[in-house]
C-alpha positions in Angstrom: 0.0 0.0 0.0 1.2 3.5 -0.8 1.8 5.6 2.3 0.0 8.8 3.0 3.3 10.6 2.8 4.0 9.3 -0.7 0.5 10.3 -1.7 1.0 13.8 -0.5 4.4 14.0 -2.2 2.9 12.9 -5.5 0.0 15.3 -5.1 2.4 18.2 -4.4 4.5 17.4 -7.5 1.4 16.9 -9.7 -0.1 20.2 -8.4 3.2 21.9 -9.2 3.3 20.5 -12.7 -0.4 21.0 -13.6 -1.6 23.9 -11.4 -5.3 24.5 -11.7 -5.7 21.5 -14.0 -4.2 19.1 -11.5 -7.5 17.5 -10.5 -8.8 17.3 -14.0 -5.6 15.6 -15.2 -5.8 13.2 -12.3 -9.3 12.3 -13.1 -8.2 11.5 -16.7 -5.5 9.3 -15.2 -8.1 7.5 -13.0 -10.3 6.9 -16.1 -7.4 5.5 -18.1 -6.4 3.1 -15.3 -10.0 2.0 -14.8 -10.4 1.3 -18.5 -7.2 -0.8 -18.4 -8.5 -2.7 -15.4 -5.9 -1.3 -13.1 -8.1 -0.9 -10.0 -5.2 -0.5 -7.5 -3.6 2.2 -9.6 -6.9 4.0 -10.0 -7.4 3.9 -6.2 -4.0 5.5 -5.7 -4.9 8.3 -8.1 -8.2 8.8 -6.3 -6.2 9.3 -3.1 -3.9 11.7 -4.9 -7.0 13.8 -5.9 -8.1 14.0 -2.3 -4.6 15.1 -1.3 -4.5 17.7 -4.0 -7.8 19.2 -2.7 -6.4 19.1 0.8 -3.3 20.9 -0.2 -5.3 23.5 -2.1 -7.5 24.1 1.0 -4.5 24.4 3.2 -2.9 26.9 0.9 -6.1 28.9 0.7 -6.4 29.1 4.5 -2.8 30.2 4.9 -3.2 32.9 2.3 -6.4 34.3 3.8 
């Protein structure tokens, strides 16, 4: 199982690479993995989406 720390690291990198499109790009990745029957990989990407949203919320709270 992928650790929470690894999920947040991946989310932070993905957010840095894709900015405002990070969640949309992640959802595309989930769909690709699901279509390929890669359930475990899709589950990891769903966790990354939650982490991206958490990071965005945390950043917004710090900036306000």
